[in-house]
C-alpha positions as CSV (number, residue, x, y, z in Angstrom):
1,M,125.7,103.3,103.7
2,R,125.2,104.5,107.2
3,F,125.0,101.1,108.9
4,E,127.4,99.2,106.6
5,G,128.7,96.0,108.4
6,K,126.9,96.7,111.7
7,E,125.5,93.8,113.6
8,V,122.0,94.8,114.9
9,L,119.9,93.0,117.5
10,L,116.3,94.4,117.3
11,T,113.4,93.4,119.5
12,G,109.9,93.7,118.2
13,G,111.0,93.4,114.6
14,A,108.0,91.3,113.6
15,G,105.6,94.2,114.3
16,G,104.3,96.9,111.9
17,L,106.8,99.5,112.9
18,G,109.6,97.2,113.9
19,G,109.5,95.4,110.6
20,L,109.9,98.6,108.7
21,V,112.9,99.7,110.9
22,A,114.5,96.3,110.4
23,R,114.2,96.5,106.6
24,Q,115.5,100.0,106.5
25,L,118.5,99.1,108.6
26,E,119.3,96.1,106.3
27,H,118.8,98.4,103.2
28,E,121.5,100.6,104.7
29,G,124.0,97.8,105.1
30,A,123.3,96.3,108.5
31,R,122.9,92.7,109.3
32,V,119.7,92.6,111.5
33,C,118.8,89.8,113.9
34,V,115.2,90.2,115.0
35,L,114.3,89.0,118.5
36,D,110.6,88.4,118.8
37,R,108.0,85.8,119.6
38,S,106.5,86.0,116.1
39,T,108.4,85.3,112.8
40,P,109.4,88.4,111.0
41,V,109.5,88.9,107.2
42,G,112.6,89.6,105.2
43,V,115.4,89.8,107.8
44,S,118.7,88.1,107.9
45,E,118.2,86.2,111.2
46,F,115.5,85.5,113.8
47,L,115.6,84.6,117.4
48,C,112.3,83.3,118.8
49,Q,112.0,84.6,122.4
50,D,109.1,86.0,124.5
51,L,110.1,89.0,126.6
52,A,107.0,88.8,128.8
53,S,108.4,86.6,131.4
54,A,111.6,86.5,133.5
55,E,112.5,83.1,131.9
56,G,112.1,84.5,128.4
57,I,114.1,87.6,129.2
58,E,117.0,85.5,130.6
59,A,117.0,83.2,127.5
60,A,117.1,86.3,125.3
61,A,119.9,87.8,127.4
62,T,121.9,84.6,127.1
63,A,121.4,84.6,123.3
64,A,122.4,88.3,123.1
65,S,125.6,87.9,125.1
66,G,126.7,85.0,122.9
67,R,126.8,87.0,119.7
68,R,128.3,90.2,118.4
69,V,126.0,93.2,118.9
70,D,127.1,96.6,117.6
71,L,123.7,98.1,117.9
72,L,121.0,97.0,120.4
73,F,117.6,98.3,119.4
74,N,115.0,97.9,122.2
75,L,111.7,98.5,120.3
76,A,109.3,95.8,121.6
77,G,106.5,96.9,123.7
78,I,102.9,96.1,125.0
79,Q,100.2,98.4,126.2
80,H,97.0,98.5,128.3
81,F,94.3,101.1,127.5
82,G,91.8,101.3,130.3
83,P,91.4,101.8,134.0
84,L,94.3,100.5,136.0
85,E,92.0,98.3,138.1
86,A,90.7,96.6,134.9
87,Q,94.1,95.4,133.8
88,S,94.8,91.8,134.8
89,P,97.6,91.1,137.2
90,E,99.3,88.9,134.5
91,H,99.2,91.6,131.9
92,L,100.4,94.2,134.3
93,V,103.5,92.2,135.1
94,E,104.0,91.5,131.4
95,S,103.8,95.2,130.6
96,Y,106.7,96.1,132.9
97,M,108.7,93.0,131.7
98,V,108.4,93.8,128.0
99,N,108.5,97.6,128.2
100,L,111.2,98.1,130.9
101,V,112.8,95.0,132.4
102,A,113.7,93.4,129.0
103,P,115.5,96.5,127.6
104,V,117.5,96.9,130.8
105,R,118.5,93.2,131.0
106,L,119.4,93.0,127.3
107,T,121.5,96.1,127.6
108,Q,123.3,94.6,130.6
109,A,124.0,91.4,128.6
110,V,125.7,93.2,125.7
111,L,127.6,95.9,127.5
112,P,130.7,93.8,128.3
113,Q,131.4,93.1,124.6
114,M,130.8,96.8,123.7
115,R,133.1,97.9,126.4
116,A,135.8,95.4,125.2
117,R,135.6,96.9,121.7
118,G,135.4,100.4,122.9
119,G,132.2,101.2,121.0
120,G,128.6,100.3,120.5
121,H,125.1,101.8,120.5
122,V,122.0,101.2,122.6
123,V,118.7,102.5,121.2
124,N,115.6,102.6,123.4
125,V,112.4,103.3,121.6
126,G,110.1,104.9,124.1
127,S,107.0,107.1,123.7
128,I,105.7,110.6,124.2
129,F,103.7,108.9,126.9
130,G,106.9,108.4,128.8
131,S,107.2,112.1,129.3
132,I,103.5,113.1,129.3
133,N,101.9,110.4,131.4
134,F,98.4,109.8,130.3
135,A,95.4,108.6,132.3
136,H,94.2,105.1,131.2
137,F,97.7,104.3,130.0
138,V,99.1,104.0,133.5
139,T,101.4,101.0,133.2
140,Y,102.5,101.8,129.7
141,S,103.2,105.5,130.6
142,S,105.1,104.6,133.8
143,A,107.2,101.9,132.1
144,K,108.2,104.2,129.3
145,A,109.0,106.9,131.8
146,G,111.3,104.3,133.4
147,L,112.9,103.5,130.0
148,R,113.6,107.2,129.5
149,G,115.2,107.5,133.0
150,F,117.2,104.3,132.3
151,S,118.5,105.8,129.1
152,Q,119.6,109.1,130.7
153,A,121.3,107.3,133.7
154,L,123.0,104.8,131.4
155,R,124.3,107.6,129.1
156,R,125.9,109.3,132.1
157,E,127.4,106.0,133.3
158,L,128.9,105.2,129.9
159,A,130.4,108.7,129.3
160,G,133.8,108.4,127.7
161,S,133.4,104.7,126.9
162,G,132.7,105.1,123.2
163,I,129.2,103.6,123.7
164,D,126.3,105.8,122.6
165,V,122.8,105.7,124.1
166,T,119.8,107.1,122.2
167,Y,116.2,107.5,123.5
168,V,113.7,108.2,120.8
169,A,110.0,108.8,121.6
170,P,107.4,108.7,118.8
171,R,103.9,109.9,119.2
172,A,101.0,107.7,118.1
173,V,101.7,105.4,115.1
174,N,98.9,104.2,112.9
175,T,99.5,100.4,112.9
176,P,97.0,97.6,112.7
177,L,97.8,96.8,116.3
178,N,95.8,99.8,117.5
179,T,92.6,98.4,119.0
180,A,89.2,99.8,118.2
181,K,89.0,101.6,121.5
182,V,92.4,103.3,121.0
183,K,91.2,104.4,117.6
184,E,87.9,105.7,119.1
185,F,90.0,107.6,121.8
186,A,92.1,109.1,119.0
187,R,88.9,110.2,117.1
188,L,87.3,111.7,120.2
189,T,90.4,113.6,121.3
190,G,91.9,114.6,117.9
191,M,95.0,112.7,118.7
192,N,97.6,112.8,115.9
193,M,98.6,109.4,114.4
194,D,101.7,109.1,112.2
195,Q,102.1,106.6,109.4
196,P,104.6,103.9,110.3
197,Q,106.8,104.3,107.2
198,A,107.5,107.9,108.1
199,V,108.2,107.1,111.8
200,A,110.5,104.2,110.9
201,H,112.6,106.6,108.6
202,R,112.8,109.2,111.4
203,I,113.8,106.7,114.0
204,V,116.6,105.4,111.8
205,D,117.7,108.9,111.0
206,V,117.9,109.7,114.7
207,V,120.0,106.6,115.3
208,A,122.3,107.3,112.4
209,A,122.9,110.8,113.8
210,R,123.7,109.2,117.2
211,K,121.4,111.7,118.9
212,R,121.0,111.5,122.7
213,E,117.2,112.0,122.7
214,A,114.5,112.8,120.1
215,Y,110.8,113.4,120.5
216,L,108.9,113.0,117.3
217,G,105.9,115.1,116.4
218,F,104.7,118.6,117.0
219,P,103.0,119.9,119.2
220,E,103.7,116.8,121.3
221,S,107.5,117.6,121.5
222,L,106.6,121.0,122.9
223,F,104.2,119.5,125.5
224,V,107.1,117.3,126.7
225,R,109.0,120.5,127.6
226,L,105.9,122.1,129.1
227,N,105.1,119.1,131.2
228,A,108.7,119.1,132.6
229,L,108.4,122.8,133.6
230,L,104.6,123.2,134.3
231,P,103.0,119.8,135.0
232,G,99.9,121.5,136.5
233,L,99.3,123.4,133.3
234,V,99.4,120.1,131.3
235,D,97.1,118.5,133.9
236,R,94.5,121.1,133.1
237,A,95.0,120.9,129.4
238,L,94.5,117.1,129.3
239,S,91.5,117.0,131.8
240,G,88.9,117.2,129.0
241,N,90.4,114.3,127.1
242,D,90.8,112.3,130.3
243,R,87.0,112.7,130.8
244,K,86.3,111.6,127.3
245,A,88.5,108.5,127.7
246,A,86.8,107.7,131.0
247,R,83.4,107.6,129.2
248,L,84.7,104.9,126.9
249,F,84.9,102.6,130.0
250,A,81.8,103.6,131.8
251,P,79.2,100.9,132.4
252,S,76.6,100.8,129.6
253,N,72.9,101.5,130.2
254,D,72.1,97.7,130.2
255,G,74.6,97.2,133.1
256,R,77.3,95.6,131.0
257,D,80.9,96.7,131.5
258,P,82.4,97.6,128.1
259,G,85.8,96.5,129.4
260,H,89.3,97.5,128.5
261,T,91.9,96.8,125.9
262,S,95.2,95.2,126.4
263,A,97.4,95.0,123.3
264,R,100.1,92.4,123.1
265,H,102.9,93.0,120.8
266,A,104.3,94.3,119.0
267,P,106.1,99.9,118.8
268,Q,104.8,103.5,119.7
269,L,100.1,109.9,121.3
270,T,103.3,108.6,120.9
271,P,102.1,105.6,120.7
272,G,101.9,103.2,118.4
273,H,102.4,99.5,118.8
274,P,100.8,96.9,121.1
275,R,103.5,94.6,122.2
276,E,105.6,96.3,119.9
277,R,103.6,99.1,120.8
278,T,100.3,100.8,120.3
279,I,100.6,104.0,121.8
280,P,103.8,104.7,122.5
């Protein structure tokens, strides 16, 4: 089995996508410890930690550094869908804590033991939104872009150490954590949403192959390349969908503000999991 005897620490393993990844890893011989604020189902071990605060991240980092970790799987995430000014300051900070600060700090905590053994694997689950930065997903997109940059820089820093770094970016994932407004956005724009079982299998396959980067879904994976080369072209291509999304948050005729949606955990548009991720 591909992960026989590996000690895995996986964040966000209580969510719809994370739970499937955890179970597949265990099926393939790994011993999985899920780090989450909610109790997962059917895993070997569980650490209850909340990655939305500096204190919670430090507690999680302490726990991680005190155990053997062959494979660190940073999958937890949260997302805000709506105008930036409608996101509460508290949720804004939590978004960067869960989506970016926690993966970096947890990686920092386990690197010394990986270096000492001369091997290990860090897996960061990002999103297509980390490469194609969408309107109305501003904090989510920018945090995932940071996670992608962190993965690339860390890979270069660890060259020759025996430690692998994988960045895998799904597109939208159809989990129950997608809010009604996200689903309406998907309907209006024709956004593809993958089934979580298929995404979980693809993520595990990417990790088993020790790939450096993987972008899941077509044509989204093509758009990632186009956005890197011709961002103005992608701006124009997305402008119609941006206007459709904006109408979801326009004041109603009776003067009431329809509001925004902030999804707290989970993964993975890409998307797919509110604090674990809802749109990647």
